[in-house]
Each structure stands twice: as structure tokens, then as C-alpha cells.
C-alpha positions in Angstrom: 124.7 92.1 94.1 122.4 89.7 92.1 119.1 90.1 90.2 117.2 88.8 93.0 119.3 90.6 95.8 118.4 94.1 93.8 114.9 93.1 93.3 114.4 92.5 96.9 115.9 95.8 98.0 113.1 97.6 95.7 110.5 95.7 97.2 111.7 96.9 100.8 111.6 100.3 99.4 108.3 99.6 98.0 107.1 98.4 101.5 108.8 101.5 103.0 107.1 103.7 101.0 103.7 102.5 100.8 103.9 102.6 105.1 104.3 106.5 104.5 101.7 106.2 101.9 98.9 104.5 104.2 99.7 107.0 107.1 99.1 109.9 104.3 95.8 107.9 102.6 94.7 107.5 106.8 94.9 111.2 107.4 93.1 112.0 103.8 90.3 109.8 105.0 89.9 111.8 108.4 90.0 115.0 106.4 87.3 113.5 104.2 85.4 112.2 107.2 85.2 115.9 108.7 84.6 117.1 105.4 83.4 115.2 102.3 83.9 118.0 100.3 87.8 118.7 100.9 88.7 118.5 97.2 92.7 118.7 98.5 92.3 115.3 100.6 90.7 113.6 98.0 93.0 114.4 95.2 95.8 113.3 97.3 94.2 109.8 98.5 93.5 109.5 94.8 97.3 110.2 93.9 98.4 107.3 96.8 95.7 105.0 95.5 96.9 105.5 91.9 100.4 104.5 92.4 99.6 101.6 94.5 97.3 100.3 91.8 100.0 100.4 89.4 102.8 99.3 91.7 101.7 96.6 93.7 101.7 93.8 91.5 105.1 94.9 89.9 106.9 94.4 93.6 105.0 91.1 94.1 101.9 92.4 95.8 98.7 92.0 93.5 96.4 92.4 96.2 97.3 95.7 97.2 96.8 96.7 93.3 93.6 95.2 93.6 92.5 96.9 96.5 93.6 100.4 95.3 92.5 99.6 91.8 89.1 99.1 92.9 89.5 102.5 95.1 90.3 104.0 92.5 87.4 102.9 90.2 85.2 104.4 92.8 86.5 107.7 93.1 86.0 107.9 89.1 82.7 107.5 89.7 82.2 110.3 91.9 81.7 108.1 94.8 83.2 108.6 98.6 83.1 105.3 100.7 85.1 106.1 103.5 84.2 103.0 105.5 85.4 100.8 102.5 88.2 103.0 101.7 89.5 102.4 105.3 88.9 98.8 105.2 91.1 98.7 101.9 93.6 100.8 103.4 93.8 98.4 106.7 93.9 95.5 104.3 96.9 97.1 102.4 98.4 97.4 105.6 98.3 93.8 106.6 99.6 92.6 102.8 102.9 94.1 103.8 
């Protein structure tokens, strides 16, 4: 297997895992919409955002990293911006 083939295989795994993350992130946002104080939902959402911020560019998706970094920054400031985060999740989905 060539290096290019191996990288493309890794990109495929990234896309697959990101689709799973998107589903989980959407569920977290639904939970936060119901209860803005749901610390567990915010923690899981933040974990996924952090992971995408670090991995997107690595696998050739710099826009995914940018979107995730923006959401991560808002979480760090204590802001809960559900509509903005939903839009970011939708844009991440389109980037894949």
C-alpha cells in the first residue's frame, strides 16, 4: 500500500468517525435546548468539538477545524450559542 493510499484510508476513517460525532453533537444540542444546564451534554459536545478542532486540518479539512475551534472558544468563554453551534454542525456535515 502506498503512502497516498494509506492516507486516503485514514481520511475515510476520519469521515466515518466525524459522521458519528455529528450525530452525537446534534443529540447534545437537542439536550441543551431542552435544558441549558445539562453539564453532561455540554461536556460531550465540547469533547467532540475539541477533537475536530485538532483533527480536521490533519486530514485535509481545515474548515472543519476552524468551525470546531470557534465553538470551542465560545464554550471556553461560557457562552451557549445553540443556533450558531447547530449551523456549525451542519457546515461540518457539508464539508465532509
